[in-house]
VMD Tcl script that draws the C-alpha trace (Angstrom):
set ca {
  {-10.20 17.08 -30.65}
  {-7.31 15.29 -32.31}
  {-5.34 18.48 -32.02}
  {-5.72 18.29 -28.22}
  {-4.78 14.61 -28.09}
  {-1.55 15.31 -29.94}
  {-0.21 16.97 -26.80}
  {-1.04 14.07 -24.48}
  {2.67 13.22 -24.30}
  {3.06 16.05 -21.79}
  {1.12 14.04 -19.18}
  {4.11 11.98 -17.97}
  {6.78 14.51 -18.94}
  {5.50 17.70 -17.33}
  {6.39 16.76 -13.69}
  {9.99 15.85 -14.66}
  {11.53 19.39 -14.61}
  {11.20 19.46 -10.82}
  {13.47 16.48 -9.97}
  {15.86 17.43 -12.78}
  {16.01 21.05 -11.61}
  {16.49 20.10 -7.97}
  {19.27 17.66 -8.83}
  {21.16 20.11 -11.03}
  {20.61 22.94 -8.54}
  {22.02 20.93 -5.65}
  {25.08 20.09 -7.76}
  {25.89 23.54 -9.17}
  {24.10 26.00 -6.84}
  {23.55 24.16 -3.55}
  {23.11 27.17 -1.26}
  {20.73 29.04 -3.57}
  {18.69 25.89 -4.18}
  {18.33 25.24 -0.45}
  {17.46 28.85 0.32}
  {14.78 28.89 -2.39}
  {13.48 25.44 -1.63}
  {9.80 26.43 -1.40}
  {10.02 27.55 -5.02}
  {10.42 23.91 -6.02}
  {7.37 22.80 -4.04}
  {5.34 25.50 -5.78}
  {6.61 24.34 -9.17}
  {5.79 20.70 -8.43}
  {2.22 21.63 -7.45}
  {1.84 23.97 -10.42}
  {3.09 21.50 -13.04}
  {1.04 18.61 -11.68}
  {-2.02 20.90 -11.61}
  {-1.54 21.56 -15.34}
  {-1.46 17.80 -15.94}
  {-4.63 17.45 -13.84}
  {-6.50 20.05 -15.90}
  {-5.31 18.53 -19.16}
  {-6.34 15.02 -18.01}
  {-9.79 16.30 -17.04}
  {-10.19 17.93 -20.45}
  {-9.25 14.70 -22.23}
  {-11.72 12.76 -20.07}
  {-14.56 15.14 -20.94}
  {-13.76 14.68 -24.61}
  {-13.83 10.90 -24.19}
  {-17.26 11.07 -22.59}
  {-18.82 13.49 -25.07}
  {-17.28 12.33 -28.35}
  {-16.98 8.56 -27.86}
  {-13.46 8.24 -29.14}
  {-9.97 7.22 -28.17}
  {-6.51 8.18 -29.34}
  {-3.29 6.22 -29.75}
  {0.03 7.52 -31.00}
  {2.86 5.16 -31.85}
  {6.36 5.83 -33.17}
  {8.90 3.20 -34.16}
  {11.90 2.74 -31.92}
  {13.57 -0.34 -33.38}
  {12.70 -2.04 -36.65}
  {14.25 -5.02 -38.43}
  {12.99 -8.05 -40.29}
  {12.29 -10.14 -37.20}
  {11.51 -7.61 -34.49}
  {9.96 -4.18 -34.11}
  {9.64 -2.12 -30.96}
  {7.32 0.87 -30.85}
  {6.70 3.50 -28.21}
  {3.76 5.83 -27.83}
  {0.79 6.63 -25.66}
  {-2.80 5.48 -25.41}
  {-5.65 7.71 -24.22}
  {-8.79 5.76 -23.34}
  {-11.21 5.66 -20.36}
  {-8.88 3.60 -18.16}
  {-6.01 6.01 -18.83}
  {-8.18 9.04 -18.10}
  {-9.55 7.54 -14.87}
  {-6.08 6.73 -13.56}
  {-4.54 10.04 -14.66}
  {-7.26 12.03 -12.90}
  {-6.81 9.95 -9.73}
  {-3.04 10.35 -9.75}
  {-3.05 14.08 -10.43}
  {-5.89 15.16 -8.11}
  {-4.60 13.19 -5.14}
  {-1.00 14.01 -6.07}
  {-1.66 17.76 -6.06}
  {-3.41 17.62 -2.68}
  {-0.64 15.48 -1.17}
  {2.03 17.89 -2.45}
  {0.20 20.88 -0.94}
  {-0.13 18.99 2.34}
  {3.54 17.96 2.24}
  {4.82 21.52 2.01}
  {3.84 22.08 5.64}
  {4.29 18.53 6.87}
  {7.90 18.27 5.63}
  {8.87 21.91 6.11}
  {11.27 21.29 9.01}
  {12.77 18.12 7.53}
  {16.31 18.31 6.18}
  {15.26 16.19 3.20}
  {12.60 18.68 2.05}
  {14.05 19.11 -1.46}
  {14.80 15.42 -1.84}
  {11.22 14.64 -0.84}
  {9.70 16.80 -3.58}
  {12.16 15.49 -6.16}
  {11.15 11.90 -5.33}
  {7.45 12.73 -5.27}
  {7.48 14.49 -8.64}
  {9.43 11.64 -10.22}
  {7.01 9.17 -8.62}
  {4.01 10.97 -10.17}
  {5.74 11.15 -13.55}
  {6.52 7.41 -13.46}
  {2.95 6.49 -12.58}
  {1.54 8.77 -15.28}
  {3.91 7.16 -17.78}
  {2.66 3.74 -16.68}
  {-1.03 4.49 -17.22}
  {-0.46 6.15 -20.63}
  {1.71 3.31 -21.98}
  {0.64 1.80 -25.27}
  {2.39 -1.57 -25.01}
  {3.76 -4.08 -22.54}
  {7.39 -3.02 -22.85}
  {6.52 0.55 -21.86}
  {4.42 -0.73 -18.99}
  {7.33 -2.78 -17.68}
  {9.80 0.11 -17.93}
  {7.54 2.49 -16.00}
  {6.56 -0.36 -13.67}
  {10.18 -0.62 -12.58}
  {10.48 3.17 -12.22}
  {7.43 3.17 -9.95}
  {9.05 0.44 -7.87}
  {12.31 2.37 -7.67}
  {10.52 5.54 -6.53}
  {8.57 3.63 -3.90}
  {11.85 2.15 -2.65}
  {13.32 5.64 -2.30}
  {10.21 7.07 -0.63}
  {9.61 4.22 1.82}
  {13.24 4.49 2.89}
  {13.20 8.29 2.86}
  {14.37 8.40 6.49}
  {17.09 5.85 5.73}
  {19.00 6.58 8.95}
  {16.28 4.73 10.83}
  {16.95 0.98 10.75}
  {13.25 0.20 10.47}
  {12.86 2.46 7.44}
  {15.98 1.05 5.78}
  {14.78 -2.50 6.31}
  {11.25 -1.63 5.16}
  {12.35 -0.26 1.80}
  {14.61 -3.28 1.24}
  {11.73 -5.60 2.13}
  {9.42 -3.80 -0.32}
  {12.10 -3.96 -3.01}
  {12.82 -7.68 -2.60}
  {9.16 -8.67 -2.34}
  {8.25 -6.73 -5.47}
  {11.19 -8.25 -7.34}
  {9.46 -11.62 -7.00}
  {6.35 -10.33 -8.76}
  {8.30 -8.20 -11.24}
  {10.40 -11.15 -12.36}
  {7.20 -13.10 -12.98}
  {5.78 -10.14 -14.90}
  {8.86 -9.99 -17.14}
  {8.69 -13.72 -17.88}
  {4.96 -13.42 -18.60}
  {5.50 -10.52 -21.03}
  {8.20 -12.47 -22.87}
  {5.96 -15.54 -22.98}
  {3.05 -13.56 -24.42}
  {5.37 -12.08 -27.04}
  {6.58 -15.57 -27.94}
  {2.94 -16.63 -28.42}
  {1.58 -13.59 -30.24}
  {4.64 -11.83 -31.67}
  {3.39 -8.44 -30.46}
  {3.61 -6.14 -27.45}
  {0.77 -3.84 -28.60}
  {-2.46 -4.25 -26.64}
  {-4.98 -4.56 -29.47}
  {-2.88 -6.99 -31.50}
  {-1.96 -8.92 -28.38}
  {-5.57 -9.35 -27.27}
  {-6.87 -10.30 -30.70}
  {-4.13 -12.80 -31.53}
  {-4.07 -14.40 -28.09}
  {-7.85 -14.84 -27.93}
  {-7.92 -16.34 -31.42}
  {-5.12 -18.76 -30.61}
  {-6.81 -19.85 -27.39}
  {-10.20 -20.32 -29.04}
  {-8.74 -22.36 -31.93}
  {-6.36 -24.36 -29.68}
  {-3.35 -23.28 -31.76}
  {-1.38 -22.62 -28.59}
  {-1.02 -25.00 -25.67}
  {-3.65 -23.99 -23.15}
  {-1.46 -24.69 -20.11}
  {1.38 -22.62 -21.50}
  {-0.93 -19.69 -22.26}
  {-2.45 -19.98 -18.79}
  {0.98 -20.03 -17.19}
  {2.07 -16.89 -19.08}
  {-1.04 -15.02 -17.98}
  {-0.49 -16.20 -14.40}
  {3.06 -14.84 -14.47}
  {1.72 -11.47 -15.59}
  {-0.79 -11.59 -12.74}
  {2.02 -12.27 -10.25}
  {3.31 -8.76 -10.91}
  {-0.05 -7.33 -9.88}
  {-0.10 -9.57 -6.79}
  {3.14 -8.04 -5.52}
  {2.38 -4.44 -6.45}
  {-1.14 -4.39 -5.04}
  {-0.16 -6.33 -1.90}
  {-2.26 -9.42 -2.49}
  {-1.70 -12.60 -0.52}
  {0.96 -14.03 -0.25}
  {3.15 -11.08 -1.36}
  {1.47 -8.53 0.89}
  {4.10 -8.48 3.64}
  {5.85 -5.32 2.42}
  {2.80 -3.05 2.71}
  {2.55 -2.58 6.53}
  {6.30 -1.97 6.82}
  {6.03 0.70 4.11}
  {4.49 2.93 6.80}
  {8.01 3.82 7.92}
  {8.06 6.56 5.29}
  {6.53 10.02 5.83}
  {2.73 10.01 6.00}
  {2.16 11.96 2.73}
  {4.05 9.20 0.95}
  {1.78 6.61 2.56}
  {-1.26 8.58 1.38}
  {0.00 8.69 -2.21}
  {1.15 5.06 -2.34}
  {-2.04 3.67 -0.81}
  {-4.48 5.86 -2.71}
  {-3.44 6.46 -6.30}
  {0.00 5.22 -7.24}
  {1.90 2.08 -6.36}
  {-0.81 -0.21 -5.01}
  {-3.23 1.04 -7.68}
  {-0.71 -0.01 -10.35}
  {-1.53 -3.69 -9.82}
  {-5.27 -3.07 -10.23}
  {-4.51 -1.00 -13.35}
  {-2.41 -3.82 -14.84}
  {-5.16 -6.41 -14.44}
  {-7.76 -3.95 -15.77}
  {-5.57 -3.05 -18.76}
  {-4.93 -6.72 -19.62}
  {-8.43 -7.86 -18.64}
  {-9.19 -9.32 -22.11}
  {-6.32 -11.77 -21.54}
  {-7.60 -12.89 -18.16}
  {-11.26 -13.18 -19.03}
  {-10.74 -15.88 -21.68}
  {-9.05 -18.20 -19.15}
  {-11.57 -19.25 -16.47}
  {-8.90 -20.87 -14.30}
  {-7.07 -17.56 -13.95}
  {-10.30 -15.72 -13.14}
  {-11.08 -18.28 -10.44}
  {-7.54 -17.99 -9.08}
  {-7.86 -14.20 -8.92}
  {-11.13 -14.53 -7.03}
  {-9.67 -17.10 -4.63}
  {-6.55 -15.10 -3.76}
  {-8.58 -11.91 -3.55}
  {-11.13 -13.18 -1.04}
  {-8.24 -14.49 1.10}
  {-6.65 -11.03 0.90}
  {-9.93 -9.35 1.79}
  {-10.41 -11.42 4.93}
  {-6.74 -11.54 5.92}
  {-6.26 -7.78 5.69}
  {-9.33 -7.16 7.86}
  {-8.33 -9.64 10.55}
  {-4.76 -8.34 10.74}
  {-6.04 -4.79 11.28}
  {-8.00 -5.73 14.41}
  {-5.22 -5.52 17.02}
  {-2.70 -3.08 15.55}
  {-1.77 -0.15 17.77}
  {0.03 1.81 15.05}
  {-2.58 3.97 13.32}
  {-0.79 3.85 9.97}
  {-0.33 0.07 10.05}
  {-4.03 -0.34 10.76}
  {-4.84 1.80 7.73}
  {-2.27 -0.16 5.69}
  {-4.01 -3.45 6.41}
  {-7.29 -1.72 5.57}
  {-5.81 -0.81 2.18}
  {-4.78 -4.40 1.66}
  {-8.33 -5.58 2.35}
  {-9.91 -2.97 0.05}
  {-7.48 -3.82 -2.74}
  {-8.65 -7.37 -2.30}
  {-12.22 -6.18 -2.92}
  {-11.12 -4.51 -6.17}
  {-9.23 -7.59 -7.35}
  {-12.19 -9.76 -6.34}
  {-14.47 -7.68 -8.56}
  {-12.05 -8.17 -11.47}
  {-11.91 -11.90 -10.77}
  {-15.71 -12.06 -10.89}
  {-15.73 -10.18 -14.20}
  {-17.11 -6.95 -12.72}
  {-14.72 -4.63 -14.55}
  {-16.74 -1.47 -14.01}
  {-17.33 -2.17 -10.32}
  {-13.61 -2.69 -9.67}
  {-12.74 0.65 -11.25}
  {-15.58 2.32 -9.35}
  {-14.25 1.07 -6.01}
  {-10.72 2.07 -7.05}
  {-11.95 5.66 -7.46}
  {-14.03 5.91 -4.30}
  {-11.47 4.15 -2.11}
  {-8.61 6.34 -3.38}
  {-10.16 9.58 -2.15}
  {-11.41 8.10 1.11}
  {-8.08 6.46 1.93}
  {-6.13 9.59 1.02}
  {-8.37 11.48 3.44}
  {-7.73 8.95 6.20}
  {-3.97 8.89 5.74}
  {-3.63 12.66 5.59}
  {-5.89 12.83 8.66}
  {-3.63 10.39 10.46}
  {-0.67 12.54 9.40}
  {-2.30 15.55 11.04}
  {-2.77 13.52 14.21}
  {0.85 12.35 14.18}
  {2.00 15.90 13.46}
  {0.18 17.14 16.55}
  {1.41 14.29 18.78}
  {5.13 14.38 17.90}
  {6.05 17.36 20.14}
  {4.47 15.57 23.12}
  {6.04 12.15 22.85}
  {9.33 13.29 21.32}
  {10.48 12.62 17.78}
  {9.59 8.94 17.95}
  {7.37 7.36 15.27}
  {6.52 4.43 17.52}
  {4.99 6.78 20.09}
  {3.47 9.44 17.85}
  {1.68 6.77 15.79}
  {0.62 4.63 18.76}
  {-3.14 4.81 19.33}
  {-2.64 3.59 22.88}
  {-1.06 6.97 23.62}
  {-3.88 8.89 21.99}
  {-7.52 9.33 22.93}
  {-9.35 12.49 23.85}
  {-8.11 14.40 20.80}
  {-11.66 15.41 19.89}
  {-11.50 18.85 21.51}
  {-7.96 19.57 20.31}
  {-8.26 18.76 16.59}
  {-11.98 19.20 15.71}
  {-11.51 19.73 11.95}
  {-9.18 16.75 11.59}
  {-11.58 14.71 13.69}
  {-14.53 15.57 11.45}
  {-12.60 14.77 8.28}
  {-11.31 11.49 9.71}
  {-14.81 10.58 10.89}
  {-16.28 11.09 7.41}
  {-13.49 9.04 5.84}
  {-14.18 6.30 8.38}
  {-17.88 6.30 7.55}
  {-17.10 6.12 3.85}
  {-14.79 3.14 4.22}
  {-17.39 1.41 6.39}
  {-19.89 1.74 3.54}
  {-22.36 4.16 5.11}
  {-24.54 6.08 2.59}
  {-24.38 8.55 0.97}
  {-20.57 8.59 1.18}
  {-18.45 7.38 -1.73}
  {-17.41 3.85 -0.78}
  {-20.99 2.83 -0.03}
  {-21.94 2.83 -3.71}
  {-18.96 0.81 -4.90}
  {-18.65 -1.64 -2.01}
  {-22.37 -2.39 -2.15}
  {-22.02 -3.38 -5.81}
  {-19.08 -5.68 -5.00}
  {-21.04 -7.37 -2.21}
  {-24.01 -7.90 -4.52}
  {-21.82 -9.35 -7.25}
  {-20.06 -11.62 -4.75}
  {-23.39 -13.16 -3.69}
  {-24.25 -13.80 -7.33}
  {-20.80 -15.29 -7.96}
  {-20.72 -17.69 -5.00}
  {-22.47 -17.96 -1.67}
  {-19.20 -18.70 0.13}
  {-17.54 -15.66 -1.43}
  {-20.63 -13.58 -0.57}
  {-20.54 -14.68 3.07}
  {-16.83 -13.93 3.43}
  {-17.09 -10.58 1.66}
  {-20.06 -9.52 3.80}
  {-18.39 -10.70 7.01}
  {-15.30 -8.69 6.10}
  {-17.49 -5.63 5.56}
  {-18.56 -5.96 9.20}
  {-14.94 -6.36 10.29}
  {-14.05 -3.24 8.31}
  {-16.63 -1.20 10.17}
  {-15.37 -2.61 13.48}
  {-11.66 -1.89 13.07}
  {-12.20 1.49 11.42}
  {-14.33 2.70 14.33}
  {-11.85 1.15 16.71}
  {-9.22 3.43 15.17}
  {-11.55 6.42 15.45}
  {-12.59 5.77 19.04}
  {-9.09 5.02 20.32}
  {-7.78 8.17 18.68}
  {-10.44 10.78 19.39}
  {-12.74 9.59 22.17}
  {-12.21 9.25 25.90}
  {-9.30 10.91 27.70}
  {-5.85 11.75 26.43}
  {-3.90 8.64 27.40}
  {-0.48 10.19 27.88}
  {1.22 12.15 30.60}
  {2.87 15.24 29.12}
  {5.27 15.46 32.04}
  {6.56 11.97 31.34}
  {7.08 12.37 27.61}
  {7.83 16.05 27.08}
  {11.25 16.78 25.66}
  {12.17 13.19 24.87}
  {13.98 12.78 21.59}
  {15.49 9.89 19.76}
  {18.94 9.59 18.29}
  {18.60 9.36 14.52}
  {22.21 8.34 13.79}
  {22.57 4.61 13.30}
  {24.98 2.16 11.78}
  {22.95 0.08 9.36}
  {23.95 -3.10 7.58}
  {22.69 -3.71 4.08}
  {19.94 -6.06 5.11}
  {19.57 -5.03 8.73}
  {19.10 -7.31 11.68}
  {16.05 -9.40 12.28}
  {13.64 -7.64 14.56}
  {12.85 -9.58 17.72}
  {9.54 -11.30 18.00}
  {7.04 -8.90 19.58}
  {5.71 -9.78 22.94}
  {2.12 -10.86 22.82}
  {-0.16 -9.13 25.26}
  {-2.46 -11.34 27.27}
  {-5.85 -10.48 28.60}
  {-8.91 -12.19 29.99}
  {-12.38 -12.02 28.50}
  {-13.69 -10.29 31.63}
  {-11.10 -7.55 31.31}
  {-12.10 -7.11 27.69}
  {-15.75 -6.68 28.56}
  {-14.92 -4.03 31.13}
  {-12.59 -2.19 28.80}
  {-15.10 0.58 28.18}
  {-15.28 2.17 31.59}
  {-13.89 5.63 32.15}
  {-10.72 4.46 33.87}
  {-9.31 2.83 30.75}
  {-11.01 4.64 27.93}
  {-8.85 4.50 24.87}
  {-7.15 1.24 25.83}
  {-5.84 -0.68 22.84}
  {-7.41 -3.91 21.62}
  {-7.25 -6.67 24.25}
  {-4.79 -4.66 26.35}
  {-4.97 -3.54 29.95}
  {-2.17 -0.97 29.66}
  {-3.33 2.62 30.15}
  {-1.73 6.06 30.05}
  {-3.81 8.64 31.83}
  {-3.42 12.38 32.19}
  {-4.94 14.35 34.99}
  {-7.14 17.25 34.00}
  {-5.17 19.73 36.09}
  {-1.87 19.16 34.30}
  {-0.77 22.24 32.38}
  {-0.34 21.70 28.63}
  {3.17 22.43 27.41}
  {3.72 25.32 25.04}
  {6.21 25.44 22.24}
  {7.29 28.26 19.99}
  {7.59 27.26 16.36}
  {9.06 29.38 13.61}
  {7.22 28.73 10.37}
  {7.22 30.76 7.18}
  {9.00 33.61 8.97}
  {6.23 34.00 11.53}
  {6.36 33.07 15.20}
  {3.39 31.33 16.78}
  {2.89 29.88 20.24}
  {1.03 26.58 20.01}
  {-0.37 24.22 22.60}
  {-0.15 20.51 21.93}
  {-2.10 18.61 20.77}
  {-3.18 21.30 18.33}
  {-4.92 21.62 15.00}
  {-2.58 21.73 12.02}
  {-2.06 24.78 9.82}
  {-4.39 25.79 7.01}
  {-2.09 24.47 4.30}
  {-2.60 20.99 5.75}
  {-6.31 21.45 6.43}
  {-7.07 22.63 2.88}
  {-6.34 19.23 1.24}
  {-8.35 17.49 3.96}
  {-11.40 19.64 3.28}
  {-11.15 19.08 -0.48}
  {-10.87 15.34 0.07}
  {-13.97 15.52 2.25}
  {-15.84 16.97 -0.74}
  {-14.54 14.19 -2.98}
  {-15.55 11.62 -0.37}
  {-19.06 13.04 -0.32}
  {-19.66 13.47 -4.03}
  {-17.38 11.19 -6.08}
  {-19.84 8.32 -5.62}
  {-22.29 10.22 -7.81}
  {-20.49 9.00 -10.93}
  {-21.69 5.46 -10.18}
  {-25.32 6.23 -9.32}
  {-27.57 5.03 -12.17}
  {-29.50 7.82 -13.91}
  {-32.38 7.13 -16.28}
  {-31.37 7.95 -19.85}
  {-33.58 6.79 -22.70}
  {-35.08 3.90 -20.76}
  {-31.73 2.69 -19.44}
  {-30.25 3.46 -16.04}
  {-26.82 4.54 -17.22}
  {-24.43 6.13 -14.76}
  {-21.61 8.52 -15.65}
  {-18.91 5.90 -15.10}
  {-20.61 3.41 -17.43}
  {-20.97 6.07 -20.11}
  {-17.32 6.92 -19.59}
  {-16.24 3.31 -20.10}
  {-18.51 2.86 -23.10}
  {-17.25 5.98 -24.82}
  {-14.10 4.69 -26.50}
  {-12.31 1.61 -27.74}
  {-13.99 -0.96 -25.55}
  {-11.53 -3.76 -25.33}
  {-14.10 -5.92 -23.60}
  {-16.83 -5.31 -26.20}
  {-19.25 -5.01 -23.34}
  {-21.99 -2.46 -22.83}
  {-22.32 -1.45 -19.20}
  {-25.75 0.11 -19.63}
  {-28.49 -1.83 -17.87}
  {-31.80 -1.35 -16.16}
  {-31.59 -1.09 -12.38}
  {-34.16 -2.66 -10.10}
  {-34.36 0.00 -7.42}
  {-36.38 -2.20 -5.06}
  {-33.66 -4.87 -5.17}
  {-31.03 -2.15 -4.78}
  {-32.68 -0.87 -1.58}
  {-32.94 -4.40 -0.15}
  {-29.28 -5.15 -0.87}
  {-28.17 -1.77 0.44}
  {-30.13 -2.29 3.64}
  {-28.39 -5.62 4.16}
  {-24.87 -4.24 3.60}
  {-25.48 -1.14 5.73}
  {-26.91 -3.29 8.53}
  {-23.72 -5.35 8.56}
  {-21.66 -2.16 8.77}
  {-23.78 -0.78 11.62}
  {-23.43 -4.06 13.50}
  {-19.63 -3.78 13.28}
  {-19.84 -0.16 14.44}
  {-22.06 -1.18 17.34}
  {-19.54 -3.80 18.51}
  {-16.75 -1.23 18.29}
  {-18.77 1.25 20.37}
  {-19.60 -1.48 22.86}
  {-15.93 -2.27 23.42}
  {-14.21 1.08 23.00}
  {-16.70 3.86 23.67}
  {-16.37 5.16 27.27}
  {-19.36 4.28 29.42}
  {-20.97 7.42 30.80}
  {-22.74 8.19 34.05}
  {-25.92 6.19 33.49}
  {-23.84 3.00 33.20}
  {-21.12 3.95 35.62}
  {-22.21 1.66 38.43}
  {-22.85 -1.34 36.20}
  {-20.68 -4.22 37.35}
  {-20.18 -6.32 34.23}
  {-17.83 -8.76 35.91}
  {-20.32 -9.75 38.63}
  {-23.10 -9.98 36.07}
  {-21.05 -12.27 33.88}
  {-20.05 -14.47 36.81}
  {-23.69 -14.93 37.72}
  {-25.16 -15.41 34.25}
  {-22.41 -17.07 32.20}
  {-20.89 -20.47 33.10}
  {-17.19 -20.38 33.91}
  {-16.33 -22.98 31.23}
  {-17.99 -20.81 28.58}
  {-16.05 -17.78 29.82}
  {-12.77 -19.71 29.62}
  {-13.61 -20.87 26.09}
  {-14.45 -17.33 25.05}
  {-11.24 -16.06 26.61}
  {-9.17 -18.59 24.66}
  {-10.89 -17.75 21.38}
  {-10.42 -14.02 21.88}
  {-6.76 -14.48 22.81}
  {-6.23 -16.57 19.69}
  {-7.80 -13.84 17.56}
  {-5.67 -11.22 19.25}
  {-2.45 -13.20 18.89}
  {-3.19 -13.86 15.22}
  {-3.85 -10.19 14.48}
  {-1.13 -8.68 16.67}
  {1.52 -11.01 15.21}
  {0.40 -10.28 11.63}
  {-0.91 -13.78 11.06}
  {2.56 -15.25 11.78}
  {3.23 -14.91 8.05}
  {6.41 -12.89 8.55}
  {7.67 -15.52 10.99}
  {6.87 -18.25 8.48}
  {8.77 -16.44 5.72}
  {11.64 -15.82 8.11}
  {11.83 -19.50 9.06}
  {11.19 -21.00 5.63}
  {12.89 -18.51 3.33}
  {15.17 -16.04 5.10}
  {16.75 -18.54 7.48}
  {17.12 -21.24 4.83}
  {18.61 -18.84 2.28}
  {21.05 -17.50 4.86}
  {21.94 -21.06 5.82}
  {22.50 -21.91 2.18}
  {24.64 -18.79 1.77}
  {26.70 -19.71 4.85}
  {27.17 -23.25 3.53}
  {28.23 -21.88 0.12}
  {30.63 -19.53 1.88}
  {32.05 -22.42 3.93}
  {32.31 -24.66 0.84}
  {34.05 -21.92 -1.14}
  {36.56 -21.05 1.58}
  {37.21 -24.49 3.08}
  {36.71 -26.86 0.14}
  {37.35 -24.97 -3.10}
  {39.96 -22.60 -1.66}
  {41.20 -25.40 0.61}
  {41.94 -27.70 -2.31}
  {43.68 -24.92 -4.21}
  {45.68 -23.79 -1.20}
  {46.43 -27.42 -0.30}
  {47.87 -28.11 -3.74}
  {50.02 -25.01 -3.41}
  {51.26 -25.97 0.07}
  {51.87 -29.54 -1.03}
  {53.87 -28.33 -4.03}
  {55.91 -26.13 -1.71}
  {56.80 -29.04 0.57}
  {57.56 -31.33 -2.35}
  {59.80 -28.68 -3.85}
  {61.51 -28.17 -0.51}
  {62.05 -31.90 -0.24}
  {63.40 -32.38 -3.77}
  {65.78 -29.46 -3.59}
  {67.93 -31.52 -1.23}
  {68.08 -34.37 -3.78}
  {69.92 -32.39 -6.45}
  {72.23 -30.33 -4.26}
  {75.48 -31.93 -5.54}
  {76.44 -33.46 -2.15}
  {77.56 -37.11 -2.29}
  {76.55 -37.62 1.34}
  {72.93 -36.73 0.53}
  {72.87 -39.08 -2.45}
  {74.21 -41.97 -0.34}
  {71.67 -41.25 2.39}
  {68.69 -41.43 -0.03}
  {70.21 -44.49 -1.72}
  {70.50 -46.51 1.47}
  {67.14 -45.18 2.70}
  {65.37 -46.41 -0.44}
  {67.12 -49.83 -0.26}
  {66.32 -50.55 3.37}
}
mol new
graphics top color blue
foreach p $ca { graphics top sphere $p radius 0.5 }
foreach p [lrange $ca 0 end-1] q [lrange $ca 1 end] { graphics top cylinder $p $q radius 0.2 }
display resetview
């Protein structure tokens, strides 16, 4: 076994030949590299597949042989300081490496078709391979210095990928926003790492945990200082995993290609924050104030992400806010001390969310030829609807991913989310109420996405949008211009309650705008050359097999990955595979996850959580499902006027409009940051610029000008002319 572990260093290094080879090829053999570009996509998939198989083998050994492996080599040694580098293979490493590689391989296969006609095809695969290598290096790191180095590389890759289409102003601004926001958390992380080293004198995990816990328990270090250092470390996770209040970069990150969104939101960047807290969990758990702070910020993130997803028209932004909310669930579990449950939900959510994002990419891919090459139109759910008969496989996959995220058994997220809800009720009734309420909101907005996208009629006129293209050449400043405040759509409560008739099926949340297509309009046909074969396709259309294959595999994961968390009776204890996995090596928490499960209580709790999800689904169907013939003649407006008092209707209308405005305007948080931070910093910069030019430079220039005039004046004093001397003499006397 040790012989196998000795080669674990290949995990982060094996994907690197692809970006290196592409870079050198474009420098020395540009034409050959571009002509053989699919060779590089094959190599990226092949190399990452080797890492996936190797990671799975190491995980099996961890489960069966109850061991771990750590290799360390000295980098810098002197009398006062030593820096060591190496790698650590334990259950957390194996879980993360399997997530990164399995989802990474599927995303790369999907991307080969999705990005085939993009001019940045080679650059895309170079970035993606380097992104996977950086994340794998992060999860195999053996000390805090290594974690920080790879942490920054992950941030750099995300910056490059989010701004992949950098000629679009929105994409350029989005990557800069992600970069700046994460710098806030990363600076805190760096200060926290340095503070912990000052306290313990070590960057190595085992020494760090043991020394820090002993110092805290014996009061040999100031408790407030230790708490502050741990909080600074946590701030890095807050930014990376898009927790409140540093979540603002995540929705804008949707400006990158959809495969990038799938990878970032499922297994790489946002998962890095959860990994950091899980890796350093022994530091957090000994400080109750930090655990309570994690729980408090997490439950805010859970609720905020769900409410902001309610009124979004962009399908990817809706899924982004969903990711934010689900990450809040994971962080909440860590804050409550449920280490195993947090990792379980990280696994189940990763596969379900990857399925949803790749499904949305298939939808966007099929809509782009209709609306023109415009992300705002091809991602707008208000222009969709009625795609059920055009993309049946994508619809089925997206539907199963939606059910999983809603927490419907037996799909993956049901098992993990149910555990988090149960633990939240045990932790605090208020937290339990908010977490359960958010579960209902999750079911509502996820089925809203599904119904607006696939049900009803296709809400776009092909004749109006066919052939429209957008100019992709822009002049972009470094920071871009502030985007104007979006116009808030208004709507009455009565209009909302009649939203589900056939004339406006597929209308967006609280909106009366509709785009209808008559059934007798001929679908446009386009001829697309792909892989040296010519096919005539009608739009919307199902995507090619190379894009459907990852979707179908993710469907299998979504169905069966929850099995690892189902308790199985072993020797009198109900021990699931995940618990055995976590118990099988160096357990930094010294905690046995094996316990006896009360199946009667499990069924009661599951019934409660599933009922909440079904209630949210029912509300979504009530508002967004088209009403068919049996209800066609039902006049809801007249019924409401007769049965509901007008004052109550007005109150309901105001409340609903407030909810809509809050969600549509992203909670006004971006406006607050713009007013309190961006505007003030720019004002300070303008004042500094004015002070430098007018005051500092003004004084310097004034002294120079004054010296010039004084010199000009005095040169007439010593010119040797008696008349000048007499003039100054009499002038001074009188």
